[in-house]
N, C-alpha and C positions, 0 to 999 in steps of 0.2 A: 520477382519477389525473392529476396535472399532468405535462406533458412539454414539453421544449424542445430543439430541434436547430438546428444551424447552417443547415439548410435552411429554417428558419422566419424567418431574419433577412431584413429588407427589403433588396432589391438596392441596393448602394452602389458607387460608383466605386472606393472604397478596398479593397473586398472582392470581387474578381472571382468571379463564379459564385454569390454568395450568393443563395439563394432562387430561383434560376432553374434552367434545365436544363443549364447549362454546368458544367464542372469547376471546383471551388474551388481555385485555384492559390495556395497559401500556403507561404511559407518557415517553417522551424521556429519562430523567435522570434515571428512574427506569429500562427502557429497557436496558440502558447501564450497569447498575449494574448487571442485570441478565446475560447479555452476559459475563461480567467479571467473574462472579461466575462459569458459565459453562466452561469457558476457563481456568481460573487459579486455581480453587478449585477442579478440577477433577484429580484423580490419573490416568493419562493416561498411565503410565509405559513408557517403551522404545519405541520410535516412529522413523520411517524413515521420515515420512512427517505428518504434521498436516494441514488438509484442512478445511477452514472456508467458509461456504456458507452464504454470507452476502446479505442483501437486497440491491436493487439498490439505488442510490442517494449519497448524500454527507453529511449525517446527523451525529448525535451523535454516533451512533453505530460504524460506520467505523472509526471515529477519535479516539474513546475510545479504540477500539481494537488495533489500531496501536500504540497508546501511552502506552498501558498496556504491550505490548510485549517488555519491555525494561529492567528494572532492574536498579541497581545503579552503574554499572560499564561500561566501554567501552569494545571494543573488538568485537569478532565475535558474541557473544551471544546476544540474544534479537533482537527485531524488526522483522517486517514481511519481508520475503525473496522475495516476489513477488506477483503479482496479475494476475489472469486470467479474462479478461473482457468478459462478455456475453451480447449480444445485439440481437435485431431483426432488420430487414431491415428498419422498419418505421422511418421516420424523427424524430419524437418525442423521440423514444427510443435512437437513435444515439446521439441526443443532450444531453440527460442525461448521456450517457456513456462517452462522451467527457469530461463533467464536472468531472465525477468520475476519469477519467484518469489523468486529470490535478491536482486534489486534491492529488491522490496517488503519482504522480511525485513530487509534492511540499513537500511531507513528505518522500521523498527518497525511495519510494516503487516502484520498476520497474515493468512495465507491461510485462509479459512473453509471453502471447498469447492472441488472440482475437477470440472469437467464435460467429458466426452469426447463431443464432438458427432460425428454421423455414425459412431458406433461400429460399427454393424452394420446389415444389411438383412435383413428377414424375407421370404422367398420366398412369394408368394401360393399357389403350388402345393403345396410341401412343408412350409410353415410352420416351416422351420428358419432359425436365425440364420446369416448369412454375413458374416464380417468382411472385407469387400471392400477395406478400406484397411489391413489388418493389425491388429496389436494382440492378436488372440486373445481368448478369453473371459475376462472379469474384469479386463482391463487391468492385469495384474500389473506389467509393466515400467513403465508410466506411473506407477502408484502409488509404486513404489519410488524412481523418479527425482524425483518431486515431493517425497516425504518427505526424500530426500537433500538436495535444494536448501534445505529448511527447516532443516536441521541443520548446514549448512556454517559452520564457525567457532564452533560452540557446543559445550558439553559435552553428552554424550548425556543426553536428558531423557525418553526413552520416547515413548509416543504422545500425541496430543492429548487422549485420555482422561485422560492425566496432564498434559502440557503440552508445546506446541511442535510436535507433528507430527499430521497428520490421521489420524483413525481410519477404519475401513472405511466407516462410515456417511456419511463426507464426500465419497465418490467417487460420481459419477453417470454413467450412459451414456444418451445419446439416440440412437435409431435414425434411419436415413434414412426419412423419412415423406413420401409424396406428398401426403397431406392437409395437412401442415404447410406444405409448399412452396406449394400452391395457396392456402391461407389467407393466407400472407404476401403473395403477389402481389395478392390482392384486399383487403388491409387487414383481414383477419379473424384475429386472434391465436388460436392453438390453444386457449387457456384459455377463450375465449368461444364456441367451437364447440359446437353441440348434437351429441348422439350420432348418428353416421353422416353428419354434414354434410360436404360436399365429399369424399365417398369415404373418410370417416374409418375405415371398417371395413377398409380395405386394410392389410395387415401383421398382421392378426389380433390375438390377445391379447398377443403380445410386442412387436409393432412398429406397432400401429395408433394411432388418435387417443387412445383411452383410456389406452394405455400411456404415451404422451408426456405426457398431462395428469398422470398419476400421478407421473412423474419430476419435473415442474415443481413440483407441490405439495410433494413431499418436499424438493426443493431449497430452496424458499421457507421451509418450516418449519425446516429445518436452519440457514439463515442467520439467521433471526429469533431462534431459540433461542441461537445462538452470540453474537449481538450483545448480547442481554440478559444472557447469562452473563458476558461480558466487562465489561459496564457494572456489574453488581452484585458483581463480584469485587473491586472497589475499586482497580483499576489506574489510577493517576493520573499524568499527565505531570509531571515535575519542574518546579519553579518557580525561575527564575533572576532575581535582581535585584541592584542595586548599593546598598550601604549607604554613602552618602557621608560620614556622620559618622565611621565607623570606617575608611573607605577600603578596603572589602573587598567582593568579589563572593560572594554567598551562593547556594548551590543547595540547595533543600529537596527531599528525595526521600521519596515517600510509598509505602507498601505497605499491604496489608490488616492486617498485624501491627503495624507501627510506622511512625514517621517519624524521619528524621535529616537532618542538614544538613552540608555541607562549606563551608569558607571559603577563599577564594583571593585573594591580592593581585592587583590588576589587571595589574601589570607581569609577573607570572608567567604569567597567561593570555595576555597580548598577545604574549609571546615564547615561546609553546609551539605545537607543531603542532596545528591544530584537529581533525585526524583521529586522531592517535595519542596526543596528550598529552605527547609527548616534547619536551624543550627544543630550541629552534631553535639551530643552531650559530652562526649569524650574526645579530646584531641591529643592527650598525652603531653609530655614535656615539649614536644615539637610545636605545639599550637602557637606559641609566641614567636617562633623562629620565622625569619623572612623566607617566603616561598613565592616563586614566580612561575607562570606557565611557559613551557618550552615550545610546545606546538598545540594547535587546535586541529581537529579532524572532523569535518562535518559529517553527520550521520543522517542520511536521508533528508527528510523535510522537517525533522522534529527536534534536533539537538546537535551537540558537539561533544566529542570526548577530548580530554585534556591530559597531556603529559606534563607533570610538574617537575620543578627543579630538584625536589627531594627524591625523585625517582618513582613517585607514585603515578600510576596510570589510572585515572579515574574512570568510573562508570560514565555513562552518557548523561550529560547535563541537558535536560530538555529546555527548550526556550521558555516554556511556561514556568519551569522551576526557577530559572534565572530571573524572570520578572517577579515571581513571588518572593524571591530572595531579596531583591532590591526594595520591594514594598515593605518587607519585614524589617529590614535594616533602617529604612527611613522612619518607620513607626517607632522603632526602639530609640532612635536618635531623638525624635520629637518628644517621646515620653521622658527621656533623660533630661532634656532641656527644660521641660515643664517642672520636673522635680527640683532642679537647681533653682528655678524662679521661685518656687514655693518656699524653699529654705531661706 
């Protein structure tokens, strides 16, 4: 298994703390650049999966990583395939995780599984589970809040067993385990431990080494199955391109059942809101001038940014906004034709 971390980077004057024992002091934009270099400038070779261990929150790093995994074309390639959410039972941790789920869902990155770390502790004397950080058995509140974050702004779609929301099998609880802590300190991952190694029997059947290994195995199986399911379901990112012969922007939308396309005049796109698809109220004197797209750059799974011939580099046009834009323009055209008929 190949791995790369910022701590492996050779010390450099431009990156304080890289590879050494000092703190790596990086502002947001520089941290994003470093992550991009580690991700995109590494010769990974052939991979089955690429796992990214990202910090919690909704900051520059998460957004940059998602947008960078795009490329310039549509189709299956590019974009993050999914996210595994890790939280602890405390209220403040769950609040942050819910925000993260909403951000990822907004960028069309599905949540594949949720892990509640340090969910409980098994007493060596009574062998009972103690939920020392709250949450109670089963993590019902965490489950409902994660599911709620995945459905904000959507029509009700049922469970992930249908589409859109995690099923019961996608939630996992990891206990507080002394054996895991000792293994991490000594560079010995729990999945590589032999039975009883480093006091692995502590915690018994519910909280010992074997129980933790079982959770990890089920989690890995769940994520792999969900990744393959999504791949073979035929969900393909739309393809956006400019037809200079007809002076029209074409977006091709693919699904398992069919394919369709929408066509938009460049000026209509240029003078519409990239997030909502609504017409901009002010376009200035340039609004009537001819403008064409120079390049499209796919951003993750959810949209494209456009460099226009007038030098404007637009914010990200989401695929949903482009569809709403086409629907709005078609409705306005139909309304105009009806007014002409009435006259």
